[in-house]
C-alpha positions in Angstrom: 105.5 110.0 117.6 102.3 110.0 119.7 99.0 109.7 118.0 96.4 112.4 118.7 93.6 111.6 121.0 90.2 110.9 119.4 86.8 112.1 120.7 85.0 109.6 122.9 81.3 110.5 123.1 78.0 109.6 124.8 74.9 108.0 123.3 73.8 111.5 122.1 77.2 112.3 120.4 78.3 114.7 123.1 82.0 114.8 123.8 83.1 113.1 127.0 86.9 112.9 126.8 89.9 112.3 124.6 91.5 108.9 124.4 93.9 107.0 122.2 92.3 105.2 119.3 93.8 101.9 120.5 92.2 102.2 123.9 88.8 103.4 122.6 88.7 100.4 120.3 89.8 97.9 123.0 87.2 99.2 125.4 84.5 99.4 122.8 83.8 103.0 123.5 81.6 105.2 121.3 83.7 107.7 119.3 83.5 109.9 116.2 84.5 109.1 112.7 84.3 111.1 109.4 84.0 109.5 106.0 84.3 111.1 102.5 82.8 109.8 99.3 84.3 111.2 96.1 82.4 110.9 92.9 83.6 111.7 89.4 81.8 113.5 86.6 80.2 110.2 85.5 78.9 109.2 89.0 81.6 106.7 89.7 82.8 106.4 93.3 86.5 106.4 94.3 87.3 103.7 96.9 90.7 103.3 98.6 92.2 100.0 99.5 93.6 99.9 103.0 97.1 98.7 103.6 97.5 95.1 104.7 99.3 95.9 108.0 96.6 98.0 109.6 94.7 96.7 112.6 91.2 97.3 111.5 89.9 96.0 108.1 93.4 95.3 106.6 93.5 95.1 102.8 89.9 96.0 102.4 88.2 98.6 100.1 87.1 101.6 102.1 85.5 105.0 101.3 87.5 107.6 99.5 88.9 108.8 102.8 88.0 108.2 106.4 89.3 108.7 109.9 88.7 109.4 113.5 87.8 112.9 114.7 90.6 114.2 116.9 90.1 116.2 120.1 89.6 119.8 119.1 88.3 119.0 115.6 84.9 119.1 114.0 83.7 116.2 111.9 84.2 118.4 108.8 87.8 119.4 109.8 88.6 115.7 110.3 87.1 114.8 106.9 89.2 117.5 105.2 92.4 116.4 107.1 91.9 112.8 106.2 91.2 113.6 102.5 94.5 115.5 102.4 96.5 113.0 104.3 95.3 109.8 102.7 94.9 110.7 99.0 96.3 114.3 98.7 93.1 116.1 97.8 92.8 119.6 99.4 90.7 122.7 99.0 87.5 121.1 97.8 84.0 121.7 99.2 82.5 118.8 101.1 78.7 118.5 101.6 77.4 116.5 104.5 75.0 113.7 103.3 74.4 111.8 106.5 75.1 111.1 110.2 74.6 107.7 111.7 75.5 105.6 114.7 76.8 102.0 114.4 78.4 99.2 116.4 80.2 96.3 114.8 82.6 93.6 116.0 85.8 93.1 114.1 88.4 90.6 115.3 86.7 90.4 118.7 86.8 94.2 119.2 83.6 96.2 119.4 83.8 99.3 117.2 81.2 101.8 118.1 81.0 105.2 116.4 79.0 108.1 115.2 79.9 108.8 111.6 79.3 111.9 109.5 79.5 111.3 105.7 80.6 114.0 103.3 80.5 114.0 99.5 82.2 115.9 96.7 82.7 115.6 93.0 86.2 115.6 91.4 87.6 114.8 88.0 88.4 111.2 87.4 91.9 112.1 86.3 92.6 114.2 89.4 96.1 113.9 90.7 95.9 111.7 93.8 98.9 111.4 96.2 98.4 108.2 98.2 99.8 107.9 101.8 101.7 104.7 101.5 101.4 103.9 105.2 97.6 103.9 105.0 96.4 103.4 101.3 97.7 100.7 99.0 95.6 101.7 95.9 92.5 103.5 94.7 90.0 102.6 92.1 86.9 104.1 90.5 83.8 101.9 90.8 80.2 102.3 89.6 77.6 102.4 92.4 76.0 99.2 90.9 79.4 97.5 90.9 80.1 98.3 94.5 76.6 97.2 95.6 77.0 93.9 93.8 80.5 93.3 95.2 79.4 94.1 98.7 76.6 91.6 98.4 78.7 88.8 96.9 82.0 89.5 98.6 81.4 91.5 101.8 84.8 90.4 103.2 86.5 92.7 100.6 85.0 95.9 102.1 84.9 97.8 105.4 81.5 98.2 107.2 81.6 101.9 106.1 81.3 101.1 102.4 78.4 98.7 103.1 76.6 101.2 105.4 77.0 104.1 103.0 75.9 102.2 100.0 72.8 101.0 101.9 72.0 104.3 103.4 72.7 106.9 100.7 72.9 105.2 97.3 
């Protein structure tokens, strides 16, 4: 199965071309990413743990859902798709809380992307269906707990969790 092409963009977040995620990462090209933060009725944040056999941030805690924006998609469409694919949540309203640009290096690869962040509230006992090829587990954390763990053990988290906690919480 061929993976969809993701959106490579310029410095102003204008679409340039479609490219495989692998090639965009290997060439360090700027591309689009969507992230979703789910909170429960008590303000706890749902994080997912990435599977160990993924190439970027294996085995680390990540936002509730995240993924690249495919060619032909909006940021919001990608966020909804990833939420459904990764943890089985569909049909909820997402609210944009931020848009930022970042470049980081992970395992000698430059990862540069524009990210739109969406938020929604769900019940803590919502029925989650994890995509076993992407997500090994999920857990509800308090915001203070995440901030403390990111500070003391940053190697347990993706850059997305760190960025979002610093920017929006």
